[in-house]
C-alpha positions in Angstrom: -35.4 -30.7 38.5 -34.9 -30.9 34.6 -32.6 -28.7 32.7 -35.4 -27.0 30.9 -37.0 -25.9 34.2 -33.7 -24.7 35.4 -33.3 -22.6 32.2 -36.6 -21.0 32.8 -35.9 -20.1 36.4 -32.5 -18.7 35.5 -34.2 -15.9 33.6 -35.7 -14.3 36.7 -32.7 -12.5 38.2 -31.6 -11.3 34.8 -34.9 -9.4 34.4 -34.7 -7.5 37.7 -33.7 -4.1 36.2 -34.9 -0.7 37.4 -38.2 0.6 35.9 -40.6 3.5 35.9 -44.4 3.8 35.9 -46.3 3.2 32.7 -50.0 2.2 32.6 -51.7 1.6 35.9 -55.2 0.7 36.9 -57.1 -2.5 35.8 -56.5 -2.7 32.0 -57.3 -5.5 29.5 -54.1 -7.1 28.1 -53.8 -8.8 24.8 -50.7 -10.5 23.2 -49.8 -12.4 20.1 -46.6 -14.5 20.0 -44.6 -16.9 17.9 -41.8 -19.2 18.6 -40.7 -22.9 18.9 -42.3 -26.0 20.4 -40.2 -28.9 21.6 -42.2 -32.0 22.4 -41.1 -34.4 25.1 -38.2 -36.5 23.9 -40.1 -39.7 24.7 -42.8 -38.7 22.1 -40.2 -38.9 19.3 -41.4 -35.7 17.7 -39.3 -33.0 15.9 -38.8 -29.4 17.0 -41.6 -27.3 15.5 -42.9 -23.7 15.0 -45.6 -22.6 17.3 -48.0 -19.6 17.8 -49.7 -18.4 20.9 -52.3 -15.8 21.8 -53.4 -14.5 25.2 -56.1 -12.2 26.5 -56.5 -11.2 30.1 -57.6 -8.9 32.8 -55.2 -7.3 35.3 -57.2 -7.0 38.5 -54.1 -6.2 40.7 -50.8 -4.6 39.9 -49.1 -7.9 40.6 -51.8 -10.4 39.4 -53.7 -11.0 36.2 -56.0 -13.7 34.9 -55.2 -14.7 31.3 -56.8 -17.1 28.8 -54.3 -18.6 26.3 -54.5 -20.7 23.1 -51.5 -22.2 21.4 -50.9 -24.5 18.5 -47.8 -26.2 17.0 -47.3 -28.5 14.0 -44.5 -31.1 13.8 -43.4 -34.4 12.3 -42.7 -37.7 14.0 -39.0 -38.4 14.5 -39.0 -41.7 12.5 -38.8 -42.8 8.9 -42.5 -42.3 8.3 -42.4 -38.6 9.4 -46.1 -38.6 10.2 -47.8 -35.2 10.7 -48.1 -34.3 14.4 -50.2 -31.4 15.7 -50.3 -30.1 19.2 -52.7 -27.6 20.7 -53.9 -26.3 24.0 -56.2 -23.7 25.4 -56.9 -22.8 29.0 -56.5 -20.2 31.8 -53.5 -18.9 33.6 -52.8 -16.8 36.6 -50.0 -14.5 35.8 -48.1 -13.3 38.8 -46.0 -10.2 38.1 -42.7 -10.2 40.0 -42.7 -6.4 39.9 -45.7 -4.0 39.6 -47.2 -4.2 36.2 -46.8 -0.4 35.7 -43.1 -0.8 35.3 -41.2 -0.8 32.0 -39.7 -4.2 32.7 -42.1 -6.7 34.2 -40.8 -10.3 35.0 -43.7 -12.7 35.6 -44.6 -16.3 36.5 -47.4 -18.4 34.9 -49.4 -21.2 36.3 -52.6 -22.7 34.9 -54.6 -25.6 33.4 -55.9 -26.2 30.0 -57.5 -28.6 27.6 -54.9 -30.1 25.3 -55.1 -32.2 22.1 -52.3 -34.2 20.5 -53.0 -35.5 16.9 -51.1 -37.8 14.7 -52.7 -38.2 11.2 -56.3 -38.2 12.4 -55.7 -39.9 15.7 -56.6 -37.5 18.5 -55.7 -37.7 22.1 -57.5 -35.1 24.3 -56.5 -34.6 27.9 -56.3 -31.9 30.5 -52.8 -30.5 31.1 -51.4 -28.2 33.7 -48.6 -25.7 32.7 -46.0 -23.6 34.3 -43.9 -20.8 32.8 -42.2 -17.5 33.3 -41.2 -14.6 31.1 -40.7 -10.9 30.9 -42.5 -7.9 29.3 -40.3 -5.1 28.1 -41.8 -1.7 27.4 -39.9 -0.6 24.3 -42.6 0.7 21.9 -44.5 3.2 23.9 -46.3 3.2 27.3 -48.9 0.6 26.3 -46.9 -1.8 24.0 -44.5 -4.3 25.3 -42.2 -7.0 23.9 -43.3 -10.2 25.6 -40.9 -13.1 25.9 -42.2 -16.3 27.5 -41.3 -19.9 28.2 -44.0 -22.5 29.1 -43.9 -26.1 30.1 -47.1 -28.1 29.5 -47.3 -31.3 31.5 -49.1 -33.6 29.0 -49.1 -37.4 29.1 -48.8 -38.7 25.6 -50.0 -42.1 24.2 -48.5 -45.0 26.0 -46.7 -42.9 28.6 -47.3 -43.4 32.3 -45.7 -40.1 33.3 -46.3 -36.6 32.4 -44.0 -35.3 29.6 -42.4 -32.0 29.2 -43.7 -30.0 26.2 -41.7 -26.8 26.1 -42.8 -23.7 24.3 -40.6 -20.6 23.8 -42.3 -17.6 22.2 -41.9 -13.9 21.7 -44.3 -11.2 20.5 -46.2 -8.0 21.2 -48.2 -7.4 24.4 -50.7 -4.5 24.3 -52.3 -2.9 27.4 -55.8 -1.6 26.6 -57.6 0.9 28.8 -56.1 1.4 32.3 -54.4 4.8 33.1 -51.2 6.1 31.7 -49.6 7.7 34.7 -46.5 9.5 33.3 -45.6 8.5 29.8 -42.3 10.4 29.7 -41.4 9.6 33.3 -40.6 13.1 34.2 -42.6 13.2 37.4 -45.5 15.3 35.9 -48.8 13.5 35.3 -49.6 13.3 31.6 -52.7 15.4 31.8 -50.7 18.3 33.2 -47.5 17.6 31.2 -47.1 20.2 28.4 -43.9 18.6 27.2 -44.8 14.9 27.0 -41.7 13.8 25.1 -39.1 14.8 27.8 -36.0 12.6 27.7 -35.7 10.3 30.7 -33.6 11.9 33.5 -34.2 15.5 32.4 -35.2 18.0 35.1 -38.5 19.7 34.3 -40.6 22.6 35.6 -44.1 22.3 37.0 -45.5 22.1 33.5 -43.3 19.1 32.6 -40.9 21.0 30.3 -37.2 20.5 30.6 -34.6 23.2 31.4 -31.2 23.9 30.0 -29.7 26.4 32.5 -26.3 26.7 30.8 -27.7 26.8 27.2 -25.4 24.1 25.9 -28.1 22.0 24.3 -28.0 19.2 27.0 -30.9 19.3 29.4 -30.5 19.8 33.1 -30.6 16.4 34.9 -28.8 14.8 31.9 -26.1 17.5 31.8 -23.2 16.2 33.9 -21.4 19.6 33.5 -24.2 22.1 34.3 -22.0 25.2 34.4 -20.6 25.1 30.9 -19.5 28.5 29.6 -21.8 29.9 26.9 -20.6 29.0 23.4 -18.5 26.0 24.4 -19.0 22.8 22.4 -20.1 19.9 24.5 -20.4 16.1 24.3 -23.5 14.0 24.8 -23.1 14.4 28.6 -23.0 18.2 28.4 -19.4 18.4 29.2 -17.2 20.8 27.2 -14.5 19.5 24.9 -10.9 20.7 24.5 -9.6 18.9 21.4 -6.1 20.5 21.4 -5.7 20.4 25.2 -4.8 24.1 25.6 -7.3 24.8 28.4 -9.7 26.8 26.2 -12.9 24.9 25.3 -13.9 24.1 21.8 -16.4 26.6 20.5 -14.6 29.4 22.4 -11.2 28.4 21.1 -10.4 30.6 18.0 -7.2 28.6 17.3 -8.4 25.0 17.5 -5.2 23.3 16.4 -2.7 24.7 18.9 0.3 22.4 19.3 0.4 20.6 22.7 2.4 22.5 25.3 2.0 26.0 23.7 0.9 28.9 25.9 -2.3 30.5 24.7 -4.3 33.6 25.4 -7.9 33.8 26.5 -9.1 33.1 22.9 -7.0 29.9 22.7 -4.4 31.3 20.3 -0.7 30.7 20.9 1.8 33.4 21.5 5.4 33.8 20.2 6.8 36.6 22.3 10.3 36.7 20.8 9.0 36.2 17.2 11.3 33.3 16.5 8.6 31.0 15.0 8.6 28.7 18.1 5.5 29.2 20.3 5.7 30.2 23.9 5.5 27.2 26.2 7.3 25.1 23.6 10.1 27.6 23.3 12.9 26.7 25.6 14.8 29.9 24.9 12.1 32.5 25.2 14.4 35.6 25.0 15.9 34.9 21.6 17.1 38.1 19.8 15.1 39.1 16.8 16.5 37.7 13.5 18.2 34.7 15.0 17.8 31.3 13.4 16.5 28.8 16.0 16.2 25.1 16.3 12.9 23.2 17.0 13.2 24.1 20.7 13.4 27.8 19.9 17.0 28.1 20.9 19.3 30.1 18.6 21.9 28.3 16.5 25.6 29.5 16.3 27.1 27.3 13.6 30.6 28.8 13.8 30.6 29.2 17.6 31.6 32.9 17.5 28.9 34.0 20.0 26.7 35.6 17.3 23.6 33.6 16.4 22.9 32.4 12.8 20.6 34.8 11.0 22.3 37.8 12.6 25.8 36.6 11.9 26.9 38.3 8.7 30.1 36.2 8.7 28.7 32.7 9.3 32.0 30.8 8.8 34.2 32.6 11.3 37.1 30.4 12.4 37.4 29.4 16.0 39.1 31.7 18.5 38.6 34.9 16.5 37.1 38.0 18.1 34.0 39.2 16.3 31.9 42.3 16.3 28.1 42.5 16.8 27.5 41.3 13.3 29.6 38.2 13.9 32.5 39.3 11.6 36.0 38.9 13.0 37.5 42.2 14.0 40.8 41.1 12.6 39.2 40.5 9.2 37.9 44.1 9.1 41.4 45.4 10.1 43.2 43.2 7.5 40.7 44.2 4.8 41.3 47.8 5.6 45.1 47.2 5.4 44.6 45.5 2.0 42.5 48.4 0.6 44.9 51.0 1.9 48.2 49.5 1.1 47.5 46.8 -1.5 49.1 44.2 0.8 48.7 42.3 4.0 51.7 41.8 6.2 51.8 39.1 8.9 54.6 39.1 11.4 53.1 36.5 13.8 53.2 33.5 11.5 55.3 31.0 13.4 57.0 27.8 12.0 59.0 25.1 13.6 62.6 26.2 14.2 64.6 26.3 11.0 61.7 24.5 9.2 58.7 25.3 7.0 56.1 23.5 9.0 53.4 25.8 10.4 52.7 25.9 14.1 49.1 25.5 15.2 49.1 28.9 16.9 49.5 30.6 13.5 46.4 29.0 11.9 43.8 31.4 13.3 45.8 34.4 11.9 46.0 32.7 8.5 42.3 32.0 8.7 41.7 35.8 9.0 43.7 36.4 5.8 41.8 33.6 4.1 38.5 35.1 5.1 39.6 38.5 3.6 41.0 37.0 0.4 37.8 34.9 -0.1 35.9 38.2 -0.6 38.3 39.0 -3.5 38.5 35.9 -5.7 39.6 37.9 -8.7 42.8 39.2 -7.0 46.2 37.9 -8.0 48.4 37.5 -4.9 52.1 37.0 -4.4 52.8 35.2 -1.1 56.3 36.4 -0.1 58.4 34.7 2.6 61.0 36.7 4.6 63.6 35.7 7.2 66.0 37.3 9.5 69.7 37.4 8.9 70.7 34.3 10.9 72.1 31.6 8.8 73.5 31.7 5.3 71.9 33.5 2.4 71.2 30.3 0.5 69.7 28.6 3.5 67.5 31.6 4.3 66.4 31.8 0.7 65.3 28.2 0.6 63.7 28.4 4.0 61.6 31.5 3.0 60.4 29.8 -0.2 59.3 26.7 1.7 57.5 28.7 4.3 55.7 30.8 1.7 54.6 27.6 0.0 53.4 26.1 3.3 51.2 29.2 3.7 49.7 28.9 0.2 49.1 25.2 0.7 47.2 25.8 3.9 45.1 28.6 2.6 44.1 26.9 -0.6 43.3 23.7 1.3 41.3 25.5 4.0 39.4 27.9 1.7 38.3 25.9 -1.4 36.9 29.2 -2.9 40.5 30.4 -3.4 41.9 29.5 -6.8 45.4 28.1 -6.6 46.4 29.6 -9.9 45.7 33.1 -8.6 48.4 32.7 -5.9 52.2 32.7 -6.6 55.0 32.0 -4.1 58.3 33.8 -3.8 61.0 33.6 -1.2 63.0 36.7 -0.4 65.2 35.2 2.4 66.9 37.9 4.3 67.2 40.3 1.3 64.4 42.7 2.3 64.6 43.4 6.1 62.2 46.0 7.5 64.6 47.0 10.2 68.3 46.2 10.9 68.8 42.7 12.3 70.5 44.1 15.4 68.2 42.7 18.1 65.8 39.9 18.8 62.9 42.3 18.4 64.1 43.6 15.1 64.7 40.1 13.8 61.2 39.1 14.8 59.9 42.0 12.7 61.9 40.8 9.7 60.5 37.3 9.9 57.2 37.8 8.1 54.8 36.7 5.4 53.5 39.3 2.9 50.4 39.0 0.6 51.0 41.5 -2.2 48.3 42.4 -4.7 49.5 42.1 -8.3 46.5 43.6 -10.0 45.8 46.7 -7.8 43.1 48.1 -10.2 40.6 45.7 -8.7 41.1 47.2 -5.3 41.1 50.7 -6.7 37.5 50.4 -7.9 36.3 49.3 -4.5 38.1 52.1 -2.7 36.5 54.7 -5.0 33.1 53.2 -4.5 33.4 53.4 -0.7 34.7 56.9 -0.9 31.7 57.9 -2.9 29.4 56.4 -0.3 31.0 58.5 2.4 30.5 61.7 0.4 26.8 60.9 -0.2 26.2 60.2 3.5 23.5 62.7 4.7 25.1 63.5 8.0 28.9 63.1 8.0 30.3 61.8 11.3 33.9 61.5 12.5 35.4 58.5 10.9 36.3 55.7 13.3 39.8 54.7 13.8 39.6 51.8 11.4 37.7 53.6 8.6 39.0 52.9 5.1 40.8 56.1 3.8 41.4 56.9 0.2 45.1 57.1 -0.6 46.4 60.2 -2.4 46.2 59.9 -6.2 50.0 59.9 -6.5 50.5 56.7 -4.5 47.2 54.9 -4.8 47.4 51.2 -4.0 51.2 51.0 -4.3 52.8 48.2 -2.3 55.0 49.4 0.5 58.5 49.6 -0.9 61.0 47.4 0.9 63.6 49.3 2.9 67.2 49.1 1.9 69.0 45.9 2.7 70.9 46.6 5.9 72.0 43.0 6.5 75.7 42.8 7.1 
């Protein structure tokens, strides 16, 4: 079998698609088509445009009698390019491969016609059988089809002993006149009873042919793949509700449509933040954060200085490591030392340890110095003398030099650790063993005498703060018993005097 016939036959399985009833009965059918004509290769003619018209009578759903007429004009495939005309008219039996009432109707053609082949006035008239196949596609209403057809006319040209293949491919409109439109909208209700003739295919209708929308989402029953959509929800073309932010509350009902993924929401789709830290529940990995705490992106509180009081609540955010703090994050030692500074005009440290007989600070002393540094950082305008004191062991000259070196080591550490302290505000003085607090008669007494003292040299600065705090206490609406570490105002006669050194009892 030739390739052209194989091509025509290959169309048949492609056209076997589901269809629905259109126009039944015994209608008259008319078509007009245009396409291409390919003469037999042995005729040496060029590919040419062609037109075809058909008219017929469908006397069975699967069988119709059609008359056809076609004409094509070409040129000879040689240097002369003579005009060639080809025409044919005849009768066909059209066998529908599916009932003609369907929306897609594949068909086969077979017939005989009178055919004329003309080359510049020279005519050749002969009878010619033809075979063909095609398909009618109902696309423009129940009575109008797109008709696509392929036809092979077996015509023996001049000087040929065999029938040639004259192929014609055409496409056009096919109209069904008269007959009976059974169900134009294919909803199962006959047209003369259908009060809603434009129902979309697949929609469920009532006895009058009108579609229903049980869940009121705008997508008709039968087409709606999610028939129980909650009222007010936004749906897609299939009638299924959408949840753009994936929070479990449908669009249309969701009053907070841009909820971050993972956040817990209420019935309205709005996220919650139970601990008020700015990180939504569901995303918050530390849901019990205390109010006021600064948190990271996971909702967990930050504690930059590691003192156990979260940032935001911590009123002393740069507390040194190892210090005990109060509920506000301030070192308890800082408060005690500030009270000592305000009450006495000095801070005395007896637990600052150095390497034996050297001025190098031991690491165990640094947290205590950090407390002093934190206090003095609040008072950048103070002028401070850092005094070093030793016990009576060793010579006076040696102890004098040792105390000066140790005092200098303390200043160097504080100024380096606390850049807000101004070095020019701090002086260093070594007292050696000249000012003992107690007689150097025991190891305990000598430990008391080994000390570092921070003495204020401009006490008027502290006096103003003491008076301000005393005034606040007097204005308090409900006086309460002062706690043990409350700042007390010294008597006027000895306000902010540094503690006098006891008489030198060193042997």
